[in-house]
C-alpha positions in Angstrom: 0.2 0.0 -0.4 1.4 3.3 -0.9 1.3 6.0 1.4 2.0 9.9 1.4 5.2 10.5 3.8 7.4 14.2 4.5 9.6 14.3 1.7 11.8 17.3 2.8 14.3 17.5 5.7 15.5 21.1 7.0 17.5 22.9 5.4 20.2 25.6 6.1 18.2 28.9 5.3 21.0 31.5 5.1 22.1 30.3 1.6 21.4 32.9 -1.1 19.3 31.4 -4.2 19.7 32.8 -7.3 15.6 31.3 -8.1 13.5 30.6 -5.8 10.7 28.3 -6.2 8.1 28.5 -4.0 5.7 25.0 -4.4 7.3 21.4 -4.2 5.0 19.5 -6.6 5.5 18.8 -9.7 5.5 21.6 -11.4 7.7 22.9 -8.6 10.1 21.0 -8.8 10.0 20.1 -12.5 11.2 24.3 -12.8 13.7 23.7 -10.0 15.1 20.5 -12.1 15.3 23.0 -15.4 16.9 26.2 -13.9 19.6 23.7 -12.0 20.6 22.5 -15.6 20.6 26.1 -16.7 22.9 26.7 -14.2 20.7 28.5 -11.4 21.3 28.2 -7.5 18.0 27.1 -6.7 15.9 26.6 -3.5 12.6 25.1 -3.3 9.7 26.4 -0.5 7.2 24.5 0.6 4.8 24.5 3.4 5.1 21.0 4.2 1.4 19.7 4.0 2.2 16.6 1.7 -0.9 14.7 2.4 -3.2 17.7 0.6 -0.4 17.7 -2.4 -2.6 17.0 -5.7 1.2 15.6 -7.3 0.8 12.8 -4.3 -2.5 10.6 -4.7 -3.3 11.4 -8.7 -3.8 8.7 -10.9 -0.5 9.3 -12.5 -1.5 9.5 -16.1 0.4 10.8 -18.6 -2.1 11.9 -21.1 -2.0 13.9 -24.5 -5.3 12.3 -25.2 -6.8 14.8 -23.2 -6.8 17.5 -25.9 -9.9 19.1 -25.1 -10.1 21.6 -22.3 -13.0 21.5 -19.4 -14.5 24.9 -20.9 -16.3 23.3 -23.3 -19.7 23.3 -24.6 -22.2 21.3 -22.6 -20.0 21.4 -19.5 -22.2 24.1 -17.6 -25.1 22.3 -18.8 -24.2 18.7 -17.7 -22.9 20.5 -14.8 -26.1 21.4 -13.8 -27.9 18.5 -14.5 -25.0 16.8 -12.1 -25.8 18.8 -9.8 -29.5 17.1 -8.2 -27.5 13.7 -8.4 -25.1 13.4 -4.9 -22.5 10.9 -7.1 -21.6 12.7 -9.7 -18.4 13.3 -11.5 -18.6 17.3 -10.9 -20.4 19.7 -8.4 -20.3 23.1 -7.5 -21.3 24.2 -4.3 -22.5 27.8 -4.5 -20.9 30.5 -3.6 -20.8 34.2 -3.4 -16.6 34.5 -3.0 -16.1 37.1 -6.0 -13.2 34.9 -6.7 -15.4 32.2 -7.3 -18.1 34.3 -8.9 -15.2 35.5 -11.2 -13.3 31.9 -12.0 -17.2 30.8 -13.1 -17.9 33.7 -15.3 -14.8 33.3 -17.1 -15.5 29.5 -17.4 -18.5 30.1 -18.6 -17.2 32.5 -21.5 -14.8 29.8 -22.4 -17.8 26.7 -23.1 -17.0 27.3 -26.9 -16.8 25.9 -29.9 -14.0 28.3 -31.1 -12.3 28.1 -27.7 -12.1 24.1 -27.8 -10.6 24.1 -31.9 -8.2 27.1 -30.2 -7.2 25.2 -27.1 -6.5 21.5 -28.7 -3.5 22.2 -31.3 -2.3 23.8 -27.6 -2.7 21.2 -25.0 -1.8 18.7 -27.7 1.5 19.7 -28.6 2.3 21.2 -24.9 1.5 17.2 -24.0 3.7 15.6 -26.2 6.7 17.0 -25.3 5.9 17.4 -21.9 6.0 13.4 -21.9 9.0 13.4 -23.9 11.2 15.4 -21.5 9.4 13.2 -18.8 10.3 10.2 -20.5 14.4 11.5 -20.5 13.7 12.5 -16.8 13.0 9.2 -16.0 15.7 7.4 -18.0 18.0 9.2 -15.2 19.9 6.4 -12.4 17.7 6.5 -10.0 14.2 7.0 -11.1 13.3 3.3 -11.8 10.6 3.2 -9.3 8.4 5.5 -11.1 7.7 2.7 -13.2 7.0 5.0 -16.2 5.5 2.8 -18.6 4.0 3.7 -22.2 1.3 1.6 -22.2 -1.1 3.8 -23.7 -4.7 4.6 -22.1 -7.9 2.7 -22.7 -11.1 5.2 -22.7 -13.8 2.6 -21.7 -17.6 2.6 -22.8 -20.8 0.7 -21.5 -23.7 3.2 -22.4 -24.8 4.3 -25.6 -24.0 8.1 -24.8 -20.6 7.3 -22.9 -19.7 5.6 -26.0 -20.6 8.7 -28.3 -18.8 10.8 -26.1 -15.6 8.7 -26.8 -16.2 8.5 -30.6 -16.7 12.2 -30.6 -13.3 12.3 -28.7 -11.4 10.0 -31.0 -12.6 12.2 -33.9 -11.3 14.9 -32.6 -8.1 13.0 -31.4 -7.6 11.5 -35.0 -7.6 14.7 -36.7 -4.8 16.3 -34.7 -2.8 13.8 -35.8 -2.7 11.4 -32.4 -2.4 7.7 -32.7 -6.0 6.0 -31.7 -7.4 2.7 -32.3 -11.4 2.1 -31.6 -12.1 -1.4 -30.1 -15.2 -3.1 -29.9 -16.0 -5.4 -26.4 -14.1 -8.4 -27.1 -11.1 -6.4 -28.9 -10.5 -4.5 -26.0 -10.6 -8.0 -23.6 -7.8 -8.9 -26.0 -5.9 -6.2 -25.5 -6.7 -5.7 -21.4 -7.8 -9.3 -20.7 -7.6 -8.5 -16.9 -10.4 -5.9 -17.5 -13.4 -5.9 -14.8 -15.4 -3.4 -15.5 -18.5 -3.4 -17.6 -18.0 -2.5 -20.8 -19.1 -2.5 -24.5 -15.9 -1.2 -26.1 -13.4 1.3 -26.0 -10.4 3.8 -27.2 -6.9 3.2 -27.4 -4.8 6.1 -27.4 -1.9 4.4 -27.9 0.9 7.9 -26.9 -0.7 7.8 -23.3 1.4 6.8 -20.4 1.4 6.0 -16.5 4.0 6.3 -13.9 3.9 6.8 -10.1 3.6 10.0 -9.0 5.4 9.7 -5.1 8.1 8.0 -6.6 8.6 10.7 -9.3 8.6 13.2 -6.7 11.4 11.0 -4.5 13.3 10.6 -7.4 13.4 14.3 -8.6 13.9 15.6 -4.7 17.1 12.8 -4.6 18.4 14.5 -8.0 17.7 17.6 -7.3 19.5 17.5 -3.9 22.5 15.9 -5.3 22.8 18.6 -7.5 22.5 21.4 -5.2 19.0 22.6 -5.1 17.9 23.4 -1.5 14.7 22.3 0.4 13.2 24.6 2.8 10.1 23.7 5.4 8.4 26.7 5.5 5.0 28.5 4.2 5.6 31.5 3.0 3.8 34.9 4.6 4.7 37.4 1.5 7.5 39.1 -0.4 10.2 41.9 0.1 10.1 44.2 -3.3 11.9 47.2 -4.5 10.9 49.2 -7.9 8.4 46.3 -8.4 10.9 43.4 -8.0 10.9 40.9 -5.2 14.4 41.1 -3.3 13.4 38.3 -0.7 10.7 35.6 0.2 9.6 36.0 3.9 8.6 33.1 5.9 7.5 33.2 9.7 11.0 32.8 10.4 13.4 34.1 7.9 13.7 36.2 5.0 15.2 34.4 1.7 17.2 37.1 -1.0 16.7 36.0 -4.5 17.2 37.3 -7.5 14.4 35.6 -9.2 10.6 33.9 -7.7 8.9 31.0 -9.3 5.2 31.0 -7.4 4.1 27.3 -8.3 2.5 26.7 -5.5 -0.8 25.2 -7.2 -4.0 25.8 -6.2 -2.4 27.9 -4.0 -0.6 30.8 -6.2 -3.2 32.9 -6.6 -3.1 33.5 -2.5 0.9 34.6 -3.4 0.0 35.9 -6.6 -2.6 38.9 -4.9 0.5 39.6 -2.6 2.4 40.9 -5.6 -0.8 42.9 -6.8 -1.5 40.3 -9.7 -4.9 38.2 -9.9 -4.9 35.5 -11.7 -8.5 33.3 -11.8 -7.9 29.7 -10.4 -10.2 27.4 -8.0 -8.7 24.8 -6.1 -10.8 21.7 -8.1 -10.9 18.4 -5.3 -10.3 15.2 -6.8 -10.4 11.6 -4.8 -8.7 8.7 -5.1 -8.4 4.9 -3.9 -5.5 2.5 -3.8 -5.7 -0.9 -3.3 -3.0 -3.0 -2.6 -2.2 -6.5 -4.9 0.3 -8.6 -5.3 1.0 -8.0 -8.7 -1.4 -5.9 -11.1 -2.7 -8.0 -13.7 -4.0 -4.7 -15.1 -1.8 -3.3 -17.5 -3.4 -0.7 -19.2 -4.3 2.1 -17.5 -8.0 3.1 -18.7 -10.5 5.1 -17.9 -14.0 4.5 -17.3 -15.8 7.0 -19.3 -19.4 6.2 -17.7 -18.6 7.1 -14.2 -15.6 9.4 -14.9 -13.1 7.1 -13.0 -9.4 6.5 -14.0 -7.7 3.0 -13.2 -4.0 3.3 -12.8 -2.0 0.2 -12.6 1.1 0.6 -10.2 3.6 -1.7 -8.4 1.9 -3.2 -5.6 -1.4 -2.0 -6.4 -4.0 -0.1 -8.4 -5.1 3.6 -8.4 -8.8 4.4 -8.9 -9.2 8.1 -9.1 -12.0 10.8 -10.1 -14.5 13.8 -9.6 -13.9 17.7 -9.5 -15.8 19.2 -6.8 -15.2 23.1 -7.0 -16.0 23.4 -3.2 -12.7 26.3 -2.4 -10.1 24.6 0.4 -13.1 22.2 2.3 -10.9 19.5 2.3 -13.7 17.0 3.8 -14.4 13.3 2.3 -17.7 13.3 0.7 -18.6 9.7 0.7 -21.5 10.1 -1.8 -18.9 11.6 -4.7 -16.3 8.6 -3.7 -18.9 6.3 -4.0 -18.4 5.6 -8.0 -14.8 5.6 -7.4 -15.1 2.3 -4.7 -17.8 1.1 -6.5 -14.9 0.4 -9.6 -12.4 -0.2 -7.1 -14.5 -3.1 -5.3 -14.1 -4.9 -8.6 -10.9 -5.3 -8.3 -10.8 -5.9 -4.4 -12.8 -8.0 -2.2 -12.9 -6.5 1.0 -12.8 -2.8 0.8 -13.2 -1.8 4.4 -9.8 -0.9 5.4 -8.7 1.1 2.1 -8.5 4.7 2.9 -9.9 7.5 0.8 -7.0 9.9 -0.4 -8.1 14.0 -1.5 -6.4 16.8 -3.2 -6.6 19.9 -4.6 -5.8 20.8 -8.7 -5.3 24.2 -9.9 -8.0 24.6 -12.2 -8.2 27.5 -14.5 -11.3 28.6 -16.0 -10.0 28.0 -19.8 -8.4 25.1 -19.2 -5.2 26.0 -20.2 -2.0 26.8 -17.2 -0.9 30.0 -16.2 3.0 30.0 -17.4 4.9 33.2 -17.7 6.2 36.6 -15.7 3.7 38.3 -14.0 3.1 42.1 -15.5 3.2 43.8 -11.8 6.4 42.2 -10.8 9.6 42.2 -13.2 11.1 38.9 -11.3 8.2 36.7 -10.4 7.1 34.0 -12.4 3.5 31.7 -12.7 3.4 28.7 -13.3 -0.5 27.4 -11.9 -3.6 26.2 -13.5 -3.1 22.7 -14.7 -5.8 21.3 -13.3 -6.0 17.2 -13.6 -3.2 17.6 -15.6 0.0 18.5 -13.4 2.1 15.2 -13.8 1.8 15.2 -17.9 2.5 19.4 -18.1 4.9 19.7 -15.3 7.7 18.8 -17.1 7.0 20.7 -19.9 6.0 23.8 -17.8 9.7 23.4 -16.3 11.4 24.0 -19.4 9.3 27.1 -20.3 9.7 28.6 -17.5 13.4 28.1 -17.6 13.9 29.5 -21.1 11.7 32.9 -20.2 13.9 32.9 -17.0 17.7 32.5 -18.7 16.5 34.4 -21.9 16.7 30.9 -24.4 14.2 30.6 -27.0 10.9 29.0 -26.0 10.0 25.1 -26.6 6.4 26.6 -27.7 4.8 30.0 -27.8 3.8 30.8 -24.9 1.5 33.8 -25.8 -1.3 31.2 -24.4 -0.3 30.6 -21.5 0.3 34.7 -20.0 -0.3 35.8 -16.6 -2.4 38.6 -18.1 -4.4 36.6 -20.4 -7.8 37.4 -18.7 
C-alpha cells in the first residue's frame, strides 16, 4: 500500500539562491530541475503539507489524449444536471466569493466550440513535448521506481452516451494527429484481458503513459539535492520588493534573498500572486483517489471508465482509482457520496474495501483549461506556473522547461502566448 509521507528535511535557510521556487509539487520540482540544469542556484520553499499535495495521490496518467479543455460546450448544462445527483463526477458548491464568481463567469465564457478548437493544438503540442521530457527525466539513474510505462490509455464505455462521447473524442484526436484505435468489447478484452469493469467497447490512445507519482517526486528530490538544490520547509507569508522587483521571500522565521521567484504552489498560487498585486483566476478542484494493494497488478493498461468518470491506473504493488472534480474552495472533508463511484470500481478488483482509505487533494483549475506560465506584469522578476488542473503530472516537465527558458532568455520550446498570466 502506498502512503503519503513527508519528503523534505530541514535545510540551511541562510544560503542565498538565484531563484526561489515556491511550491514542491511536480510543477515546482520540474522548474527547479531545469533551472538547475541552466546553471541557476535554486531553493524550493514548501510549507510541508504533502498529504494535501495533488502531486502525490493523483492517477499518475500522462495524457496527450486530453486535448479538450474542461471548458467545453455543454459542460455547464451537464453540471447543472449533475447537481441533482449526489454521486456525480462534477460538483459546484454555490458561493458568493468574488474570486469564485469571477472564475465561474470566465469558465462559462470559454465554453465554446471556438475555444475548444483554439486549445486543441496548444494542449496536444504541450502534452507530447512534456511526455518526451518526462521520458528523458525518468531514464536517469535513480528514477527506476517511477515505473514509467508507455502502454497507452483505454477510454472505456458501457452506455450509448459514453460511447458517443468517446467516439467524438476519437474523431477530434485523430484529426489532431494523435494515434488512436477504436475497439469493440472483444477487442478491448483481447488487449486488456484482466479488465473487470463492465464495458461495450473502448478507444485506445496509444501515445499515453503512466507512472507512480509519489516515486517521481522522491526521485526528483534526490536528484535535485545531489545537484545542490536546497529544500526549505516553510510557509511563505509575503515578499519584500524594490521598484516592482522581489528582493526576498519572507516566511514566519526568515527572509530569503533571491534574484528571481517562481510561484508554483498549485491551488495556493493565486493567494501568493495577490500579495504582489496580481490576480489570476484559479480555483482548487478537489479530487479523490482510492489505492488498493495487490501482489502483482494483472492490469497492464491504464483505463478511464467514461460512464463513471473514474480512472484506473495499475502501479507497482497496487491499482489506483481516481475521479471527481469538486469546486468547493479548500474544503478538505471527504464526501462519501462523491467517492462512491470510485470505490465501486475499486471493489471490482478488491474483495475487501473496508480498510481502504480515501485520499483527496486540490488541483489548480484555470477557467479556460490552459495553465498560467509566464512573468507577472506587476513584478519584474516573478514568474508563475499554475492552473494545470488534472494534468499536473502530464504538463509538469514542459512547464519547468518553459519557465526556465523565459528566465534565462532562451527561445521557448513552444509559443508562450497562450499561457500568459494576464490573459483574463
